[in-house]
MDTraj code that builds the backbone (N, CA, C; nanometers):
import mdtraj as md
import numpy as np

residues = "MET ASP LYS ARG GLN LYS LEU ASP LYS ILE ALA GLY GLN ILE VAL LYS ASP LYS GLY CYS PRO GLU LEU ALA ALA GLY ALA THR GLN LEU VAL PHE GLY ASP GLY ASN PRO ASP SER GLU VAL VAL PHE ILE GLY GLU ALA PRO GLY LYS ASN GLU ASP ILE GLN GLY LYS PRO PHE VAL GLY ALA ALA GLY LYS PHE LEU ASN GLU MET LEU GLU MET ILE GLY LEU LYS ARG GLU ASP ILE TYR ILE THR ASN ILE VAL LYS TYR ARG PRO PRO ASN ASN ARG ASP PRO LEU PRO GLU GLU LYS LYS ALA PHE LEU PRO TYR LEU GLN SER GLN LEU GLU VAL ILE ALA PRO LYS VAL VAL VAL THR LEU GLY ARG HIS SER THR ASN CYS PHE LEU PRO ASP LEU GLN ILE SER GLN ALA HIS GLY HIS PRO VAL ARG ALA LYS LEU GLN LEU LYS LYS ASP SER LYS ASP ILE LEU ASP VAL VAL ILE LEU PRO LEU PHE HIS PRO ALA ALA ALA LEU TYR ASN GLY ALA MET ARG GLN THR LEU ILE ASP ASP PHE ALA THR ILE PRO LEU ILE THR ARG LYS LEU GLN GLU SER LYS".split()
xyz = np.array([
    [0.7317, -2.2977, 0.5319],
    [0.7799, -2.1660, 0.4926],
    [0.6978, -2.0568, 0.5663],
    [0.7614, -1.9640, 0.6344],
    [0.6818, -1.8620, 0.7019],
    [0.6486, -1.7501, 0.6069],
    [0.5712, -1.6473, 0.6609],
    [0.5194, -1.5426, 0.5735],
    [0.6322, -1.4671, 0.5109],
    [0.7360, -1.4355, 0.5878],
    [0.8493, -1.3532, 0.5345],
    [0.9211, -1.4232, 0.4222],
    [0.9363, -1.5564, 0.4349],
    [0.9974, -1.6323, 0.3321],
    [0.9068, -1.6342, 0.2018],
    [0.7834, -1.6500, 0.2289],
    [0.6865, -1.6415, 0.1125],
    [0.6913, -1.5069, 0.0391],
    [0.6991, -1.3954, 0.1149],
    [0.7062, -1.2691, 0.0563],
    [0.8391, -1.2524, -0.0198],
    [0.9506, -1.3028, 0.0415],
    [1.0766, -1.2993, -0.0305],
    [1.0756, -1.3665, -0.1630],
    [0.9982, -1.4817, -0.1624],
    [0.9889, -1.5641, -0.2849],
    [0.9124, -1.4758, -0.3969],
    [0.8047, -1.4075, -0.3511],
    [0.7352, -1.3216, -0.4440],
    [0.8217, -1.2147, -0.5061],
    [0.9048, -1.1555, -0.4159],
    [1.0004, -1.0470, -0.4621],
    [1.0963, -1.1062, -0.5628],
    [1.1403, -1.2243, -0.5382],
    [1.2360, -1.2880, -0.6284],
    [1.1704, -1.3174, -0.7582],
    [1.0443, -1.3554, -0.7519],
    [0.9595, -1.3897, -0.8727],
    [0.9486, -1.2662, -0.9654],
    [0.9319, -1.1527, -0.9088],
    [0.9172, -1.0253, -0.9863],
    [1.0491, -1.0026, -1.0686],
    [1.1637, -1.0149, -1.0005],
    [1.2917, -0.9968, -1.0694],
    [1.3032, -1.1056, -1.1775],
    [1.2686, -1.2249, -1.1449],
    [1.2831, -1.3378, -1.2424],
    [1.1956, -1.3187, -1.3631],
    [1.0718, -1.2665, -1.3400],
    [0.9699, -1.2540, -1.4454],
    [1.0048, -1.1382, -1.5419],
    [1.0919, -1.0432, -1.4945],
    [1.1281, -0.9274, -1.5698],
    [1.0085, -0.8482, -1.6122],
    [0.9137, -0.8317, -1.5212],
    [0.7923, -0.7494, -1.5538],
    [0.8283, -0.6042, -1.5595],
    [0.7695, -0.5253, -1.6531],
    [0.8033, -0.3836, -1.6707],
    [0.9556, -0.3610, -1.6882],
    [1.0231, -0.4185, -1.7890],
    [1.1688, -0.4090, -1.8055],
    [1.2156, -0.2658, -1.8166],
    [1.1357, -0.1819, -1.8731],
    [1.1838, -0.0362, -1.8908],
    [1.1920, 0.0303, -1.7581],
    [1.0854, 0.0044, -1.6682],
    [1.0941, 0.0592, -1.5352],
    [1.2189, -0.0001, -1.4583],
    [1.2291, -0.1314, -1.4676],
    [1.3403, -0.1936, -1.3949],
    [1.4717, -0.1391, -1.4385],
    [1.4876, -0.1107, -1.5663],
    [1.6195, -0.0672, -1.6248],
    [1.6489, 0.0742, -1.5700],
    [1.5508, 0.1572, -1.5476],
    [1.5747, 0.2910, -1.4992],
    [1.5858, 0.3054, -1.3462],
    [1.5549, 0.1954, -1.2765],
    [1.5477, 0.1949, -1.1285],
    [1.6801, 0.1375, -1.0730],
    [1.7076, 0.1769, -0.9499],
    [1.8262, 0.1238, -0.8769],
    [1.8000, -0.0177, -0.8334],
    [1.6813, -0.0351, -0.7870],
    [1.6438, -0.1696, -0.7239],
    [1.4943, -0.1867, -0.7098],
    [1.4585, -0.3063, -0.6819],
    [1.3141, -0.3406, -0.6554],
    [1.2790, -0.2885, -0.5137],
    [1.1569, -0.2248, -0.5083],
    [1.1146, -0.1755, -0.3728],
    [0.9865, -0.2512, -0.3465],
    [1.0029, -0.3651, -0.2676],
    [0.8953, -0.4604, -0.2620],
    [0.7981, -0.4344, -0.1479],
    [0.8466, -0.4153, -0.0295],
    [0.7549, -0.3933, 0.0838],
    [0.8346, -0.3973, 0.2162],
    [0.7790, -0.3475, 0.3206],
    [0.8559, -0.3409, 0.4457],
    [0.7522, -0.3481, 0.5661],
    [0.8049, -0.4053, 0.6719],
    [0.7215, -0.4079, 0.7937],
    [0.6862, -0.5474, 0.8414],
    [0.5796, -0.5631, 0.9122],
    [0.5422, -0.6820, 0.9836],
    [0.4435, -0.7615, 0.8930],
    [0.4932, -0.8848, 0.8447],
    [0.4004, -0.9629, 0.7557],
    [0.2805, -1.0263, 0.8381],
    [0.2888, -1.0138, 0.9707],
    [0.1686, -1.0662, 1.0502],
    [0.0766, -0.9554, 1.0871],
    [0.0968, -0.8384, 1.0311],
    [0.0122, -0.7241, 1.0633],
    [-0.1297, -0.7369, 1.0094],
    [-0.2241, -0.6849, 1.0870],
    [-0.3675, -0.6857, 1.0412],
    [-0.3884, -0.5648, 0.9471],
    [-0.2953, -0.4697, 0.9437],
    [-0.3115, -0.3538, 0.8626],
    [-0.2046, -0.3425, 0.7547],
    [-0.2377, -0.3270, 0.6328],
    [-0.1481, -0.3086, 0.5175],
    [-0.1759, -0.1702, 0.4545],
    [-0.0729, -0.0965, 0.4376],
    [-0.0816, 0.0360, 0.3658],
    [-0.0269, 0.0137, 0.2196],
    [-0.0984, 0.0676, 0.1254],
    [-0.0577, 0.0507, -0.0111],
    [-0.0478, 0.1876, -0.0770],
    [0.0709, 0.2308, -0.1214],
    [0.0961, 0.3473, -0.1938],
    [0.0950, 0.3243, -0.3476],
    [0.1455, 0.4130, -0.4214],
    [0.1398, 0.4123, -0.5678],
    [0.2664, 0.3541, -0.6245],
    [0.3834, 0.4150, -0.6045],
    [0.5072, 0.3677, -0.6627],
    [0.6217, 0.4310, -0.5834],
    [0.7409, 0.3718, -0.5871],
    [0.8533, 0.4267, -0.5107],
    [0.9050, 0.5626, -0.5694],
    [0.9554, 0.6510, -0.4886],
    [1.0136, 0.7725, -0.5365],
    [1.1667, 0.7597, -0.5262],
    [1.2362, 0.8741, -0.5287],
    [1.3846, 0.8756, -0.5373],
    [1.4483, 0.8072, -0.4128],
    [1.4052, 0.8462, -0.2916],
    [1.4637, 0.7957, -0.1697],
    [1.4343, 0.6466, -0.1516],
    [1.3120, 0.6070, -0.1933],
    [1.2737, 0.4698, -0.1866],
    [1.3594, 0.3814, -0.2789],
    [1.3884, 0.4326, -0.3978],
    [1.4642, 0.3644, -0.4945],
    [1.6091, 0.3475, -0.4431],
    [1.6646, 0.4413, -0.3729],
    [1.7951, 0.4365, -0.3176],
    [1.8050, 0.3367, -0.2004],
    [1.7048, 0.3446, -0.1168],
    [1.7102, 0.2592, 0.0066],
    [1.6475, 0.1199, -0.0061],
    [1.5620, 0.1099, -0.1136],
    [1.4989, -0.0206, -0.1311],
    [1.3799, -0.0428, -0.0436],
    [1.3338, 0.0551, 0.0280],
    [1.2167, 0.0445, 0.1166],
    [1.1121, 0.1542, 0.0776],
    [0.9791, 0.1193, 0.0928],
    [0.8742, 0.2170, 0.0572],
    [0.8607, 0.3224, 0.1650],
    [0.8194, 0.4412, 0.1206],
    [0.7909, 0.5510, 0.2166],
    [0.9010, 0.5900, 0.3157],
    [1.0185, 0.6191, 0.2537],
    [1.1293, 0.6660, 0.3434],
    [1.1677, 0.8113, 0.3198],
    [1.0985, 0.8787, 0.2242],
    [1.1290, 1.0181, 0.1989],
    [1.0454, 1.1075, 0.2913],
    [1.0175, 1.2257, 0.2466],
    [0.9411, 1.3243, 0.3265],
    [0.7943, 1.2740, 0.3477],
    [0.7339, 1.2075, 0.2516],
    [0.6030, 1.1574, 0.2720],
    [0.6054, 1.0388, 0.3763],
    [0.7082, 0.9682, 0.3731],
    [0.7266, 0.8492, 0.4652],
    [0.7418, 0.9027, 0.6144],
    [0.8132, 1.0168, 0.6199],
    [0.8349, 1.0745, 0.7544],
    [0.7043, 1.1192, 0.8112],
    [0.6251, 1.1846, 0.7261],
    [0.4855, 1.2284, 0.7745],
    [0.3972, 1.1046, 0.8065],
    [0.4128, 0.9981, 0.7280],
    [0.3351, 0.8797, 0.7544],
    [0.3758, 0.8254, 0.8944],
    [0.5111, 0.8205, 0.9201],
    [0.5554, 0.7734, 1.0505],
    [0.4959, 0.8554, 1.1643],
    [0.4926, 0.9879, 1.1515],
    [0.4333, 1.0757, 1.2475],
    [0.2947, 1.0437, 1.2723],
    [0.2146, 1.0196, 1.1655],
    [0.0704, 0.9870, 1.1855],
    [0.0559, 0.8483, 1.2501],
    [0.1438, 0.7598, 1.2192],
    [0.1395, 0.6266, 1.2911],
    [0.1598, 0.6436, 1.4338],
    [0.2561, 0.7263, 1.4680],
    [0.2843, 0.7504, 1.6113],
    [0.1626, 0.8094, 1.6831],
    [0.0903, 0.9004, 1.6140],
    [-0.0279, 0.9672, 1.6682],
    [-0.1336, 0.8653, 1.7113],
    [-0.1403, 0.7450, 1.6384],
    [-0.2422, 0.6458, 1.6695],
    [-0.1809, 0.5298, 1.7452],
    [-0.0585, 0.5490, 1.7972],
    [0.0043, 0.4454, 1.8762],
    [0.0642, 0.3323, 1.8060],
    [0.0999, 0.3568, 1.6752],
    [0.1646, 0.2472, 1.6007],
    [0.3059, 0.2894, 1.5529],
    [0.3889, 0.1888, 1.5220],
    [0.5188, 0.2110, 1.4599],
    [0.5226, 0.1382, 1.3264],
    [0.6199, 0.1778, 1.2521],
    [0.6404, 0.1119, 1.1169],
    [0.6517, -0.0409, 1.1338],
    [0.7149, -0.0873, 1.2404],
    [0.7334, -0.2291, 1.2607],
    [0.5994, -0.3046, 1.2915],
    [0.4936, -0.2256, 1.3190],
    [0.3617, -0.2843, 1.3526],
    [0.2788, -0.3107, 1.2303],
    [0.3126, -0.2389, 1.1216],
    [0.2285, -0.2497, 1.0021],
    [0.3144, -0.2969, 0.8866],
    [0.2435, -0.3281, 0.7786],
    [0.3150, -0.3640, 0.6536],
    [0.2847, -0.2553, 0.5483],
    [0.3884, -0.2234, 0.4766],
    [0.3607, -0.1158, 0.3744],
    [0.4297, -0.1496, 0.2439],
    [0.3560, -0.1204, 0.1365],
    [0.4070, -0.1555, 0.0021],
    [0.3441, -0.0536, -0.0939],
    [0.3794, -0.0685, -0.2258],
    [0.3180, 0.0078, -0.3354],
    [0.2624, -0.0841, -0.4370],
    [0.1789, -0.0315, -0.5223],
    [0.1206, -0.1175, -0.6313],
    [0.2473, -0.1479, -0.7253],
    [0.3112, -0.0405, -0.7705],
    [0.4254, -0.0586, -0.8652],
    [0.5502, -0.0690, -0.7766],
    [0.6380, -0.1638, -0.8124],
    [0.7537, -0.1911, -0.7229],
    [0.8869, -0.1320, -0.7752],
    [0.8870, -0.0637, -0.8935],
    [1.0012, 0.0053, -0.9422],
    [0.9713, 0.1543, -0.9494],
    [1.0727, 0.2369, -0.9367],
    [1.0495, 0.3813, -0.9471],
    [1.0206, 0.4223, -1.0899],
    [0.9103, 0.4903, -1.1201],
    [0.8863, 0.5482, -1.2505],
    [0.9807, 0.6624, -1.2742],
    [1.0284, 0.6833, -1.3973],
    [1.1242, 0.7997, -1.4251],
    [1.0654, 0.9337, -1.3822],
    [1.1554, 1.0123, -1.3146],
    [1.1170, 1.1463, -1.2690],
    [0.9905, 1.1496, -1.1814],
    [0.9720, 1.0352, -1.1093],
    [0.8501, 1.0277, -1.0187],
    [0.7196, 1.0522, -1.0841],
    [0.7056, 1.0206, -1.2142],
    [0.5791, 1.0375, -1.2828],
    [0.4821, 0.9322, -1.2278],
    [0.3485, 0.9611, -1.2502],
    [0.2447, 0.8679, -1.2115],
    [0.2665, 0.7297, -1.2798],
    [0.2340, 0.6196, -1.2062],
    [0.2416, 0.4948, -1.2710],
    [0.1405, 0.4828, -1.3859],
    [0.1732, 0.4174, -1.4939],
    [0.0904, 0.4027, -1.6116],
    [-0.0068, 0.2852, -1.5844],
    [-0.1245, 0.2875, -1.6462],
    [-0.2215, 0.1774, -1.6288],
    [-0.1629, 0.0378, -1.6518],
    [-0.0792, 0.0261, -1.7539],
    [-0.0182, -0.1094, -1.7877],
    [0.0858, -0.1505, -1.6839],
    [0.1467, -0.0464, -1.6183],
    [0.2450, -0.0788, -1.5149],
    [0.1659, -0.1311, -1.3918],
    [0.0566, -0.0599, -1.3648],
    [-0.0166, -0.1099, -1.2442],
    [-0.0774, -0.2462, -1.2670],
    [-0.1179, -0.2717, -1.3919],
    [-0.1755, -0.3983, -1.4287],
    [-0.0692, -0.5103, -1.4147],
    [0.0535, -0.4767, -1.4572],
    [0.1620, -0.5756, -1.4590],
    [0.1961, -0.6215, -1.3141],
    [0.1925, -0.5220, -1.2228],
    [0.2309, -0.5490, -1.0854],
    [0.1165, -0.6029, -0.9983],
    [-0.0054, -0.5883, -1.0396],
    [-0.1194, -0.6292, -0.9591],
    [-0.1139, -0.7701, -0.9122],
    [-0.0847, -0.8700, -0.9938],
    [-0.0762, -1.0059, -0.9436],
    [0.0233, -1.0238, -0.8247],
    [0.1305, -0.9511, -0.8294],
    [0.2277, -0.9674, -0.7217],
    [0.1731, -0.9015, -0.5902],
    [0.1002, -0.7906, -0.6147],
    [0.0419, -0.7271, -0.4908],
    [-0.0683, -0.8160, -0.4362],
    [-0.1398, -0.8819, -0.5211],
    [-0.2451, -0.9750, -0.4733],
    [-0.1788, -1.0920, -0.3975],
    [-0.0698, -1.1415, -0.4477],
    [0.0103, -1.2483, -0.3770],
    [0.0551, -1.2037, -0.2448],
    [0.0982, -1.0754, -0.2340],
    [0.1441, -1.0228, -0.1044],
    [0.0266, -1.0246, -0.0090],
    [-0.0894, -0.9772, -0.0579],
    [-0.2033, -0.9677, 0.0313],
    [-0.2551, -1.1094, 0.0751],
    [-0.2359, -1.2005, -0.0200],
    [-0.2737, -1.3437, 0.0165],
    [-0.1865, -1.3971, 0.1236],
    [-0.0584, -1.3640, 0.1242],
    [0.0323, -1.4182, 0.2284],
    [-0.0016, -1.3449, 0.3630],
    [-0.0078, -1.2105, 0.3587],
    [-0.0248, -1.1346, 0.4821],
    [-0.1699, -1.1515, 0.5420],
    [-0.2673, -1.1619, 0.4494],
    [-0.4065, -1.1730, 0.4907],
    [-0.4526, -1.0682, 0.5959],
    [-0.4355, -0.9434, 0.5574],
    [-0.4745, -0.8353, 0.6492],
    [-0.6231, -0.8218, 0.6703],
    [-0.6642, -0.7547, 0.7786],
    [-0.8044, -0.7252, 0.7990],
    [-0.8420, -0.5878, 0.7390],
    [-0.7392, -0.4981, 0.7408],
    [-0.7619, -0.3647, 0.6925],
    [-0.6536, -0.3302, 0.5832],
    [-0.7029, -0.2743, 0.4705],
    [-0.6143, -0.2260, 0.3695],
    [-0.6319, -0.0752, 0.3555],
    [-0.5211, -0.0001, 0.3845],
    [-0.5320, 0.1445, 0.3757],
    [-0.4692, 0.1845, 0.2435],
    [-0.5459, 0.2439, 0.1571],
    [-0.5003, 0.2778, 0.0240],
    [-0.4580, 0.4290, 0.0320],
    [-0.3341, 0.4591, -0.0073],
    [-0.2809, 0.5913, -0.0059],
    [-0.2810, 0.6556, -0.1404],
    [-0.3750, 0.7422, -0.1708],
    [-0.3783, 0.8128, -0.2973],
    [-0.4805, 0.7422, -0.3936],
    [-0.5065, 0.8202, -0.5036],
    [-0.6072, 0.7666, -0.5982],
    [-0.5703, 0.6461, -0.6649],
    [-0.4437, 0.6322, -0.7146],
    [-0.4001, 0.5158, -0.7915],
    [-0.4217, 0.3901, -0.7151],
    [-0.3798, 0.3940, -0.5848],
    [-0.3998, 0.2747, -0.4981],
    [-0.5509, 0.2473, -0.4687],
    [-0.6229, 0.3577, -0.4378],
    [-0.7659, 0.3360, -0.4089],
    [-0.8341, 0.2801, -0.5340],
    [-0.8163, 0.3349, -0.6531],
    [-0.8837, 0.2929, -0.7735],
    [-0.8400, 0.1511, -0.8202],
    [-0.7311, 0.1008, -0.7669],
    [-0.6866, -0.0339, -0.7912],
    [-0.7898, -0.1325, -0.7364],
    [-0.8424, -0.0944, -0.6167],
    [-0.9444, -0.1878, -0.5500],
    [-1.0840, -0.1362, -0.5611],
    [-1.1028, -0.0045, -0.5706],
    [-1.2338, 0.0532, -0.5809],
    [-1.2450, 0.1503, -0.6949],
    [-1.2523, 0.0902, -0.8174],
    [-1.2284, 0.1713, -0.9350],
    [-1.3288, 0.2939, -0.9496],
    [-1.4472, 0.2794, -0.8884],
    [-1.5493, 0.3798, -0.9088],
    [-1.5451, 0.4966, -0.8091],
    [-1.4586, 0.4847, -0.7119],
    [-1.4572, 0.5853, -0.6048],
    [-1.3643, 0.7011, -0.6400],
    [-1.4076, 0.8207, -0.5982],
    [-1.3206, 0.9404, -0.6131],
    [-1.2634, 0.9674, -0.4782],
    [-1.1347, 0.9729, -0.4766],
    [-1.0659, 0.9852, -0.3431],
    [-1.1103, 1.1148, -0.2675],
    [-1.1407, 1.2206, -0.3403],
    [-1.1807, 1.3440, -0.2807],
    [-1.3070, 1.3316, -0.2009],
    [-1.3961, 1.2387, -0.2437],
    [-1.5230, 1.2144, -0.1687],
    [-1.5126, 1.0953, -0.0778],
    [-1.4297, 0.9956, -0.1143],
    [-1.4335, 0.8688, -0.0391],
    [-1.3302, 0.8645, 0.0750],
    [-1.2393, 0.9585, 0.0804],
    [-1.1303, 0.9515, 0.1806],
    [-1.1874, 0.9473, 0.3204],
    [-1.1275, 0.8628, 0.4016],
    [-1.1698, 0.8459, 0.5438],
    [-1.2959, 0.7643, 0.5716],
    [-1.3595, 0.7169, 0.4634],
    [-1.4802, 0.6312, 0.4803],
    [-1.4506, 0.4884, 0.4498],
    [-1.4498, 0.4028, 0.5517],
    [-1.4160, 0.2578, 0.5317],
    [-1.5171, 0.1917, 0.4477],
    [-1.4692, 0.0953, 0.3648],
    [-1.5546, 0.0250, 0.2743],
    [-1.5301, -0.1286, 0.2984],
    [-1.6308, -0.2002, 0.3236],
    [-1.6096, -0.3489, 0.3364],
    [-1.5989, -0.4061, 0.1917],
    [-1.5057, -0.4896, 0.1684],
    [-1.4863, -0.5453, 0.0364],
    [-1.4412, -0.6949, 0.0430],
    [-1.4767, -0.7675, -0.0622],
    [-1.4316, -0.9013, -0.0758],
    [-1.3376, -0.9000, -0.1948],
    [-1.2081, -0.9295, -0.1699],
    [-1.1082, -0.9165, -0.2705],
    [-1.0835, -1.0579, -0.3266],
    [-1.1052, -1.0727, -0.4564],
    [-1.0692, -1.1994, -0.5279],
    [-0.9156, -1.1871, -0.5579],
    [-0.8327, -1.2711, -0.4955],
    [-0.6950, -1.2460, -0.5092],
    [-0.6336, -1.3045, -0.6352],
    [-0.6905, -1.4102, -0.6827],
    [-0.6358, -1.4682, -0.8106],
    [-0.7430, -1.4831, -0.9105],
    [-0.7050, -1.4744, -1.0329],
    [-0.8062, -1.4972, -1.1374],
    [-0.8617, -1.6355, -1.1299],
    [-0.9923, -1.6553, -1.1435],
    [-1.0549, -1.7798, -1.1415],
    [-1.0305, -1.8594, -1.0058],
    [-0.9971, -1.7848, -0.8987],
    [-0.9718, -1.8463, -0.7749],
    [-1.0937, -1.8309, -0.6822],
    [-1.1039, -1.9269, -0.5927],
    [-1.2150, -1.9165, -0.4939],
    [-1.1642, -1.8454, -0.3656],
    [-1.0351, -1.8094, -0.3694],
    [-0.9699, -1.7442, -0.2524],
    [-1.0235, -1.5969, -0.2465],
    [-1.1002, -1.5715, -0.1386],
    [-1.1551, -1.4363, -0.1221],
    [-1.1061, -1.3823, 0.0081],
    [-1.0602, -1.2623, 0.0042],
    [-1.0115, -1.1933, 0.1319],
    [-1.1127, -1.0925, 0.1770],
    [-1.1721, -1.1086, 0.2895],
    [-1.2638, -1.0157, 0.3511],
    [-1.1874, -0.9023, 0.4180],
    [-1.1943, -0.7808, 0.3628],
    [-1.1232, -0.6764, 0.4238],
    [-1.2013, -0.5491, 0.4340],
    [-1.1496, -0.4588, 0.5184],
    [-1.2112, -0.3221, 0.5218],
    [-1.0993, -0.2367, 0.4480],
    [-1.1450, -0.1705, 0.3452],
    [-1.0508, -0.0768, 0.2684],
    [-1.0783, 0.0659, 0.3143],
    [-0.9709, 0.1294, 0.3587],
    [-0.9839, 0.2771, 0.4050],
    [-0.9071, 0.3606, 0.3019],
    [-0.9793, 0.4307, 0.2121],
    [-0.9111, 0.5194, 0.1229],
    [-0.8607, 0.6532, 0.1875],
    [-0.7371, 0.6843, 0.1685],
    [-0.6840, 0.8088, 0.2266],
    [-0.6079, 0.8876, 0.1184],
    [-0.5954, 1.0144, 0.1393],
    [-0.5074, 1.0913, 0.0521],
    [-0.3674, 1.0425, 0.0655],
    [-0.2879, 1.0623, -0.0393],
    [-0.1453, 1.0215, -0.0311],
    [-0.0698, 1.1262, 0.0585],
    [0.0094, 1.0818, 0.1515],
    [0.0808, 1.1708, 0.2394],
    [0.1593, 1.2821, 0.1665],
    [0.2093, 1.2559, 0.0455],
    [0.2868, 1.3495, -0.0313],
    [0.1965, 1.4707, -0.0640],
    [0.0668, 1.4444, -0.0891],
    [-0.0249, 1.5525, -0.1185],
    [-0.0463, 1.6525, -0.0098],
    [-0.0187, 1.6024, 0.1133],
    [-0.0500, 1.6848, 0.2336],
    [0.0751, 1.7660, 0.2750],
    [0.1883, 1.7368, 0.2149],
    [0.3117, 1.8021, 0.2577],
    [0.3108, 1.9544, 0.2396],
    [0.2377, 1.9930, 0.1343],
    [0.2390, 2.1357, 0.0933],
    [0.1084, 2.2014, 0.1172],
    [0.0192, 2.1286, 0.1830],
    [-0.1180, 2.1779, 0.1937],
    [-0.1690, 2.1520, 0.3363],
    [-0.1679, 2.2611, 0.4178],
    [-0.2059, 2.2498, 0.5537],
    [-0.3375, 2.1862, 0.5822],
    [-0.4376, 2.2262, 0.5001],
    [-0.5707, 2.1769, 0.5245],
    [-0.5796, 2.0275, 0.4969],
    [-0.5095, 1.9818, 0.3867],
    [-0.5169, 1.8415, 0.3577],
    [-0.4365, 1.7611, 0.4623],
    [-0.3377, 1.8279, 0.5139],
    [-0.2565, 1.7578, 0.6220],
    [-0.3462, 1.7231, 0.7352],
    [-0.4262, 1.8169, 0.7816],
    [-0.5206, 1.7947, 0.8902],
    [-0.6192, 1.6937, 0.8586],
    [-0.6731, 1.6948, 0.7332],
    [-0.7696, 1.5969, 0.6862],
    [-0.7167, 1.4541, 0.7032],
    [-0.5858, 1.4401, 0.6588],
    [-0.5173, 1.3091, 0.6602],
    [-0.5033, 1.2626, 0.8089],
    [-0.4639, 1.3580, 0.8885],
    [-0.4410, 1.3204, 1.0347],
    [-0.5773, 1.2773, 1.0949],
    [-0.6843, 1.3455, 1.0618],
    [-0.8162, 1.3065, 1.1088],
    [-0.8642, 1.1731, 1.0535],
    [-0.8369, 1.1542, 0.9273],
    [-0.8741, 1.0234, 0.8625],
    [-0.7972, 0.9066, 0.9223],
    [-0.6710, 0.9348, 0.9485],
    [-0.5822, 0.8349, 1.0088],
    [-0.6313, 0.7833, 1.1486],
    [-0.6948, 0.8781, 1.2208],
    [-0.7462, 0.8482, 1.3506],
    [-0.8552, 0.7407, 1.3490],
    [-0.9126, 0.7162, 1.2351],
    [-1.0203, 0.6111, 1.2276],
    [-0.9603, 0.4715, 1.2229],
    [-0.8287, 0.4571, 1.1902],
    [-0.7712, 0.3235, 1.1766],
    [-0.7876, 0.2372, 1.3095],
    [-0.7465, 0.2963, 1.4299],
    [-0.7645, 0.2100, 1.5478],
    [-0.9080, 0.1801, 1.5766],
    [-0.9975, 0.2743, 1.5433],
    [-1.1423, 0.2462, 1.5587],
    [-1.1886, 0.1311, 1.4791],
    [-1.1428, 0.1234, 1.3482],
    [-1.1775, 0.0147, 1.2622],
    [-1.1236, -0.1171, 1.3167],
    [-0.9981, -0.1230, 1.3525],
    [-0.9347, -0.2444, 1.4003],
    [-1.0067, -0.2922, 1.5278],
    [-1.0420, -0.1968, 1.6151],
    [-1.1126, -0.2342, 1.7398],
    [-1.2466, -0.2975, 1.7102],
    [-1.3191, -0.2352, 1.6164],
    [-1.4535, -0.2856, 1.5809],
    [-1.4386, -0.4249, 1.5247],
    [-1.3395, -0.4511, 1.4419],
    [-1.3247, -0.5796, 1.3797],
    [-1.2917, -0.6856, 1.4838],
    [-1.2112, -0.6512, 1.5892],
    [-1.1783, -0.7419, 1.6987],
    [-1.2985, -0.7786, 1.7762],
    [-1.3826, -0.6749, 1.7973],
    [-1.5081, -0.6939, 1.8784],
    [-1.6072, -0.7874, 1.8067],
    [-1.6058, -0.7789, 1.6716],
    [-1.7025, -0.8537, 1.5970],
    [-1.6590, -0.9939, 1.5651],
    [-1.5397, -1.0322, 1.6141],
    [-1.4838, -1.1703, 1.5914],
    [-1.5772, -1.2737, 1.6514],
])
top = md.Topology()
chain = top.add_chain()
for i, resn in enumerate(residues, 1):
    res = top.add_residue(resn, chain, resSeq=i)
    for name in ("N", "CA", "C"):
        top.add_atom(name, md.element.get_by_symbol(name[0]), res)
traj = md.Trajectory(xyz[None], top)
């Protein structure tokens, strides 16, 4: 079974398990993830919005368009990276995901990371950042890479060595010129991190 088939299996498992039935009932479809499962870089957002819910892909609205622009600036395309959210169904009225919703979806996210085995995890926004680095404040931690060992399963010896790069959520920068530039500057560190990791192999 290749990586894409394994990821499809996890997506099927979410539907089968009926996790967060209230969210699922209010959503059009599951928004699981998109991109290259062999990528060394995985981007993790918070939850799907309206456009994502309609198209079934993460980051396809205005924030996604800005994300694509920033990827281009560092010489990457959507097909080069993998992108997902913690929560896989759209919360009503685009509200923030609730702690219990994030907790319900975390095992599936961990399974995704286990399959992809990225070297760099870029967290977009505070919900995603605090999922992995609960003590960090995004306003202070953004743009600063953190080496981390992620235990992917409860009681498992499977540890994923990654660099986590906390970034502001692209949506936050859409209406704020200063934050937009901050995000562009922080984004520029991604190729530097991947290069360093390749050199230290």
